[in-house]
Structures are given as structure tokens and as C-alpha cells.
N, C-alpha and C positions, 0 to 999 in steps of 0.2 A: 487464462487457463492455458497452460503449455501443453501444445499438442504435436506430437511426432507422428507424421505420416510415411508409412513404409510400403514401398513398393518393389517389386522384383526388377532384375536387370532387364527383362525382356520389355519393359515400359520405361517411359520418360517422366520427367518432371512436368513437362507441358501435357503429357496424356492425363496425368493426374489432375492438373489444375483444369482442363476442359471437361473430363468425365464427371467430376465432383463439384463442378463451378458453382451450383446453386448451394450445396451442403456447405462448402467451404465460406461461402459468403456468409451464411448464415451463422456459422461457427464464429467467424470473426466479429460478426456485428452483434449476435445476441448472448454469446458466451465469452465474448472479448478473448477469443483464442488466438495465442502466439503460434504460428505454424511454421513447422520445419520439415521438409521431404528428405527423406533418407532412402537411397536405392541401395541394392545388394552389394552393387559394386563399389559403393562409397563407405562402407562400414570402416574399413581400416583408417580412413581419414578423421574418423569422429572419435574423439579423445574423451576417456573417462571423466578428467576433471571438468570438462565443459558440462557432461551430463549430469555430474552431481550437484553443480551449482544450480541447475534448472531442472530438477527432477520433473519428468511430464506428468501434468494431472491427467491426459488420456494418450493412448495409441491408435491412431486410426490405421486400420489394415485396408489398404487400397487395392490390394491384388492378392493371389495366391503366391506361393513359393517363397514367402518371407519368414518362415518359421526359424530357418538357421539365422537369419538376420536379427530377428528379435532375440534369439537365445545369446548370440555374440554382444549384441549390445547391453542386454540385460546382466551379462558376466562381469560387464566393465563397470557396473554400478555397485556402489556399497549399499546394498539392500536394508542393511541395519540403519542406514540414515532415515528410512522411512518408517521406522518403528518408533515414532514420537506421536504426541497427540495431533500435530498440524500435519504429519505427512504418514497417514494410516498406511498399514501394510496390504494394499489392494491395488490391483491395477485394472483401470478401466479401459477396455477397447471398443471402438467403434467399428462396426462392419455391416453395410447394409446389404451384403450378398452378392453383389455384383463381382464380376472378374475373380471369382473363386475367393472372395475376401473372408465369407463366413466359415467356409472349411478351414482355411488358415488359423483364423482366430480360435476356432474350437480345438485345433492340435495346440496352439499356444496355451489356451486355458488349462488343458490337461498338464502341459509341462509346467505351468506355475504351481497348480495343486500338487503334482509330484515332487515340487522343491519347497513345500511347505510355505507357499504365499496364495494369498485369495486374489480371486480375478472375476471379472464380470465383462459380459458382452453386451453392450447397448446395440440394438439391432432393429431395423424397421424401415418406415419411411422416414423422408427427411423431417417432418413435423414431429414424428414420435421421437426420433433421436434427438431432436434439438429439446423438445419438451422434458425428456429425462435428464439430459445434462443441465438444463436450467434448473430443475428441481435439485439435482445433486449439488449445484453451485450454491443453491440457496441453505441446504442443510449443512454443508461444510465450509460456509463462507468465512467463518472465524478460525476455529482450531489453531492454537498457536502458544507461543511463550514469549511473555511480556516481560520486559525488566522495569522496575521502579528504582529510579536513582533518587534516593533519600524520600521523605514523607511528602504529600501534597504540600504546597504553598499554603501558609497559616490563614490566607484570604479565602481560600477555598473550602467553604464550611458546609457544601451541598453537592459535592462532585464525585465523592466516592464510590466504590462498588463493592458488594458483598462478594468477596474473593471465592469463598467456598461455592456460592452459587454460580459463579463465572466458570469455575471448573467443571461441576456437575453438570451444568446445562449446555455451555458451549466448548467443553474441552480446551480450555484456554487456562495455561499454568501461568502463575506470576511468580516472579523471582525478585526478592529485595536485594538491592546491590548498595553497600555503603558508599556514600559519598567521599569518604576518606580514600578509598580505593581509586576512585576517579581523580580526585586531588593529586594522589601520588603519581597517577598515571600520565597527567598532564605535565608535571615536572619531569618525567622521565622520558619524554618524547625527543628525539634528536634533532636538533637546531635544522640539519639539512632536509629532513623529512617535511618539516613546518614550512621551510621557505618554498620548496617546491609547490605545495598545496597554495600559499598565499599568492605565489606569482600566478598561478593558474586563474585563481578567483580574480585578481585584478586584471588580467587580460580578458576574462569572459565578460567584465561589468562595463557599464557606460562610463563609469567614473569613480572615484573613492572622495569623499567629503571629509568626514572628521577623523577617521581612524588612521594612526600612523604606521609606519611599518612594523614597530614592536607590537602594536594592537593586533595587526594583521598575524604576526607570527604566533601569538599567544592563541588566538581564535583558531588557526589552524592546529596548534597543539591539541587543543580541546577536543576538535573533531576527530583526530588521528587517535585520543585517548579513548574517546567514546566508542570509535568504531571497532577498536581492538576488544573492549570489553564486549561488546556486543557479538562479535564473532566468538570469543571465549566462551560466552554462556548460551550462544545459539539461538540469540533473541530474532524473533519476527518482527517486534515492535518495543518501543520503551518511551517513558514519560520522565521527565527530570525536575528535580527541585533547582530551577536554574539560578535564582538569586543567591542561594549559598554559595554557588561557583563563582558569582561576582565578587562576593565579599571575601573568599579564600583566596582566589586566584587573580583577581583584578581582570578577568575577562568574561565573555559570555558564550553561551553555547547555541546561540541563534544561528551562526553560520554552520554550526556541525548539523542541526536539525535539517536545515535547508538541503544540504548535500546528502544526508542519510536517507531523506524521503525519496530523493531522486534516485538512489542507489537500491532502492527496493526495501529499506528498514524504516517501517512508519513510526515517525518520531514527533513527540509533543510536549509541551511546554508546562511547567508550572506543577507536575505531579497530577495532572486532571485526567483521571482515569476515563471518564464517561467520554470525554472529547477524543482522547486516544482509541477508545473503542469505535467510535463514529469515524474516525481517520481510517482505522484497519478495515472495517466494512466497507467504505468508500473503494479501499484499494482493492480487496478481494472481492466484491460483488460488482463494482462499477469499473474496475479496472484503471482506475484514476488516482494521482496522488491528491491530496487535499491541503487547503490552508485554513489553519486553525486561527480564528480570529475574534475579536472583541467587537460586539455592536457597540456603536459609538456616537452617532450622530442620526436621529430618526425624523423624518417629517410624514406627512400624511401620504406622499406619494413616493418617497424613496427612503433608503436605509444604507447608512455607510458602515462598513465594518474595516478593522485596522489591527495590524499586529506587526512585531518586528523581525518575522521570520516566514519565509514562504519558499517552497520548492521552486528552484531556480526554473526548471522546466514550464512551470506554469506562466511564466513571464515573457512578454516581448524583450524587455530590457531590465537590467538589475543596476542599482547604484549600492556602492558599499558604504554603509552609515554607521554610526554609533546607536548602541542601545537606548532608547528613547527615554525612559525612565531614569537611568543611571548616568547617560552621558558617558558610558564606559565601553570598551570592547568593539565588537563589530555585529551590526545587524543587516539586514537586507531591505531595502527599499525596491520593492518589485512593481514594474509598470505592467499590468496585466491587459490582455486584449479586451476589446469591448464586444463580448460575445455572450452565448447563453451559459449560465451557470445554475447549479442546483444548491440550495441553501439546506443543511441538514444538521440534526443534533438528536442523538440516542442518549437516554439518561435514566435516572433513578437508580437507587441503590441496587434494585435487581433487575435495571435495565427494562423497565416495564412502560416507558412512554418515549415517544419520539415525535419529532416535528420534521416536516420537509415542504419545501416549496420551490418551483423553479422561477428564475427571473433572467433579466438580461443587465449586464452591465452597461452603464451610460456614462461612467466617468471614472478616471483612476486620479483622484485629486492627490494635493499634497497641502498639509497644513502642520505648522509646528506644535499644534495642540494635541496631536495623536500619535499614535505609533507609526513605524515608517512606512509600511506598507498599506494602502488604503485603497479601497474600492467602493463605487456607489451602485447599488442595484435598484431596478425600477420596480421596487415591492414595498408596500406599507407593512410593516413588521409590528408597528405599535400594538395592535390588538392583541397579537401573540405575546411578543417581549415583555409587555408592560404589565400584563395580567396572568400568564401562564407560562412564562418562560421556563426551559429546562436548564437552569443554570446560565452562566455567563458566556464561556466560549461555544461558538458554533463554527462548523466547518461549511467550506466553500469548494464545491467539486466542479469541474469544468465540463460542460455538457448538460444535457437534460436526462436526468437519471431517476425522477420522482417514482416512475411506474415500478422499476426494479425494486427500489426501497420499499414502497408499499407491499408489494409482493412477500418479500423476506418478512416484515413485521407482520403481516397477517399470518403468515404460515407459523410464526413462532407466538401469536396471541399477544402481541404488543400494541398497545393503545395509542393513537394519535393524539397528542396535545391539541387542546382547542385553539381554534384561529378564526375569530369572528370579526370579520371587516365591518 
């Protein structure tokens, strides 16, 4: 939740941090707020392009005297960018009343109305403010525009979603993207642009095993071509029929998915819509990127999951590898920290079932019999996976987020899948 905090030039950032210490701490912890303080004297240094890339989810009015500051900031923003399903034309302001904040918020609210925009003020105690914002996040967690690069992979016979229901229930727009457009795009990427990406990945990695320099260049071209289409189509997320790219271009999209997830575009494999929506919810609700993986090896005490791409930011270290099944292109072997994780899946053609559990990673093994990134959790998933599983892929989220996910699901009337130990 991106939150701008506005203060007058009569106060300082330190004043705001001290005066609102408890509220700011709870915003960061419970609402995953990314906070930026802007003073009246700083407005000339805040450029519109940076605001447009990160339109605020909320504006906290910390003091009076910021009405003109708000007006000048908002004039720099292309408001029409907000008129989409995932950026509704509403401004949420936080004002607890101290330091003339409510008076300023009321003036701003009237200004918004006079200019054809909706606004609302979240006011009250810290508990009331946080409760309202958490509920708002639950309701508006999804809203977005999702791209489908090709159809789901042939083996995904139970991972589709009713797209009409998705639009009606969650305001998620889906866009079909012809794979030929991507194939042509990959071929059109300049060599120099791809070289820069490839060199950066090699520098960031612990090592390169199978891929050649030519493999790295083609994978970098796929990343740049996919990213360009995502920008052109204004996508918040996408999933791709990746094996067709392997056949047509001799490269993989594994590297592209890893990088784009880190850049804020939720990216999934194999055309699996249910898992992509699980990843999107993890990002919006929990503030975390997610690892989309196959359950691969189960015991009565542990569960190992694996896949060939993972957001680089989830890993302590990464190794550049080839794609496991094909031996082609570039994939990522990520070495994850041994810490707490949440395993999650949201599925059903109308997204009416889910599964979530928390666990700890006890090992990041490596075997040539599984996909490149592997992680073992200290949880027995046999009763759920072998009898009640919601599809194949599941997502792994860093941290413990089961309570947040349960709350969202309860609010939307979604049933938890059976998990009998």
C-alpha cells in the first residue's frame, strides 16, 4: 500500500515520525505500507513521472496547511491513469484530527469533488483507521488487468478460471495476447539491449552452469520483449504458454518471469490462471512476491517443491541453469533462506476453494531429478495433496500470512480445502 504523507513546512519529517510513530508502525506492519513523507517545501523536487509509476493508495494528512501541496501534487498526476478497474477514481485520505489534519483533509475532499473525483477520509483512533484500511485492502486486493500469452498448457486440464466471473466478482480484466506477437517481438530486440541484461544477470549470480553466452542473449531478448508487451497492454500480471516459446525461439521465459516478478509485474508459467491469481493475491494482500512450484517429493514429515523460475529477491543466491525438462535456454536455481513460509493455492473455475498453511524451510536441496529451484518445508502435505489438492502448482510466500489469507477468503465466502492430518 503506497502511502504519501503530507506535512507543512512548519514541521519536519522527524516530527511526523515521532508524532505518528504507532500509526506508521502499524501501517507498515498490518497494511504493508510503503511510506513517503513530502513537505510543502519539497514539492518542486517531486516529479510527475515518479508519482505516475507509483500512484498512492492512500494520502495521510499529517498537519494542516497542506491543501495547496496536495493540489500541486495532484495536478502533476495524470488522473485518467486511475480510471481503470485496478486504479479506481477514488482518493483515500488518512486524518486522525491531530495538528489540524482533519480540517485540511476536509478542504481537500471538497476540492476533489469540485474536480469530478471521489474521495473519502479515514478518521478515528489508530485501531479504527487500521481496521478500515485492512478491510479496504481485502476488498480491493485484486482489481487489475491480466494478460494470457497463448492458451494454457495442454497438461493443465483443471486450472482454468471463468473469465466472466473474474471480471464481475473481482473487476479483473483478461487480455489475450497472440504468441506470434511475442515471437516477433523477441526477434526484434536489439542485440545491445539484450547484452546489457545478460551481463547484469551473470554479475548477480553465483555462477553459470549450462547456458552459453548465446543462450543468455536469447533469454534476455525474451525478457525485454515480454516486458515491452506488458507495458503496451498495461498489464498487472500475466501467464504464458512457455513451451511454445521454447519450440519457436529456442529459449525459455524462466528468466523473464523471475525478473518481472521482482519488478512488480506478477508473472506465472504455463498459462495457469488459478496459480497466477494466487500469486497476484500474495502480492496485493501480503506484499510479497511468490514462488510458483510443483509439489515434487512428499514424506510424512516434509514436502519438497520445485520449479525452474523464482523471483531473484526471494533468494540468498542464484545460479544460472538451463531449463530442466528441455535442457534449453536459461532457468534459475535459487537458494532460498531457511526461514518461515506460507504455502497457498486459490482455485476452482470460480475461485471457490483455497488451501493455506504455514511452515519452515529446512533444506534447499538439489537433485537432477527435479526442476532447478527446490525447497523442502517441514509440513506433511500428503493428506491434502493426495486427496484434496487444488491442481498441481502451488505458491510459496516468504513469511507467515495465513491469517491475512483466511480473512480475505472468509470475507469473499470461499471454502477452505480439506486438510486432514
